[in-house]
C-alpha positions, 0 to 999 in steps of 0.5 A, spaced: 524 496 556 526 493 549 518 491 548 516 498 549 521 500 544 519 495 539 512 497 540 514 504 539 518 501 532 511 498 530 507 504 531 512 508 527 512 503 521 504 503 522 504 510 520 509 509 514 504 504 511 498 508 513 502 514 509 503 509 503 495 507 503 493 515 503 498 516 497 495 510 494 488 513 495 491 520 492 494 516 486 487 513 485 483 519 485 488 522 479 487 516 475 480 517 476 481 524 473 485 521 467 480 516 466 474 521 466 479 526 461 480 519 457 472 518 456 471 525 455 476 525 449 473 519 446 466 522 446 470 528 443 473 524 438 466 521 436 463 527 435 469 529 431 468 523 426 461 525 425 462 532 423 468 529 419 463 524 415 458 530 414 463 534 411 464 529 406 471 528 402 473 535 405 473 532 412 477 525 411 483 528 413 480 530 420 476 523 420 483 520 421 486 525 426 479 523 430 480 516 429 487 517 432 485 521 438 480 516 439 485 510 439 489 514 444 484 515 449 482 508 449 490 506 450 489 512 456 483 508 459 486 502 459 493 504 462 489 507 467 485 501 468 491 497 470 494 503 474 487 502 478 488 495 479 495 496 481 493 501 486 487 496 489 492 491 490 497 496 494 491 498 498 489 491 500 497 489 501 497 495 505 491 493 510 494 486 511 501 489 513 497 494 518 493 488 521 500 484 521 503 490 525 498 491 530 498 484 532 506 484 533 504 490 537 499 486 541 504 480 542 510 485 544 505 488 549 504 481 552 511 480 552 512 486 556 506 484 561 509 477 562 516 480 563 513 485 568 509 480 572 516 475 572 520 481 575 514 483 580 514 475 582 521 475 583 522 481 588 516 479 592 518 471 593 525 472 595 525 471 602 525 463 603 528 458 599 522 454 597 519 460 595 525 462 591 524 455 588 517 456 586 518 463 583 524 460 579 519 455 576 514 460 574 519 465 571 521 459 567 514 458 564 514 465 563 520 465 559 518 459 555 511 463 554 516 469 552 520 465 547 514 462 544 511 470 543 518 472 540 517 466 535 510 469 533 513 476 533 519 473 529 514 470 524 510 476 523 515 481 522 518 476 517 511 476 513 511 484 514 517 485 511 515 481 505 509 485 505 513 491 505 517 489 500 511 487 495 508 494 497 515 497 495 515 493 489 508 495 487 509 502 488 515 502 484 511 499 478 506 504 480 510 510 479 513 507 473 506 506 470 504 513 472 510 516 469 509 513 462 501 515 463 503 522 464 508 522 458 502 519 454 497 524 457 502 530 455 503 527 448 495 526 447 494 533 450 499 536 445 496 532 439 489 535 441 492 542 441 495 541 434 488 539 432 
């Protein structure tokens, strides 16, 4: 029963991590959109620089603004590249966590099977002292297997916890970078509107 509860917990954790992977994918799509906007802005800044050059002295002030817009577009593109890299790292670690959790579930299922087999054997072999002795020995071996499996589960759970901590840390960093990028994009758009 405890093993079944552990499988249920593993499945719930797997769903949470899968949700994180989906969120990272959605953020990746937003980053791509921002990158596209930065590229288009960069192209507009280039066109504005060309037009300012055509205007001669009258266009010098506009050329400075176009240059600043281009610099901001480049900074935005660099920031989105960094965010995309962080998202890729999160997705990779999330896949590793899902794999580890799946393995934990498999080990717990085996533990449950061993426990069921041991209980069945003990019930069937209760008539004679010799049979009881053999069943106790078999149960002892099964318990050793269960102990080994618990050790494997404990190790895998520790690794999953570390992976989850890394995913959380990376998510917090990504959130902070996304807020900074949003501020930069808002400022950038306000600057463009002023032009």
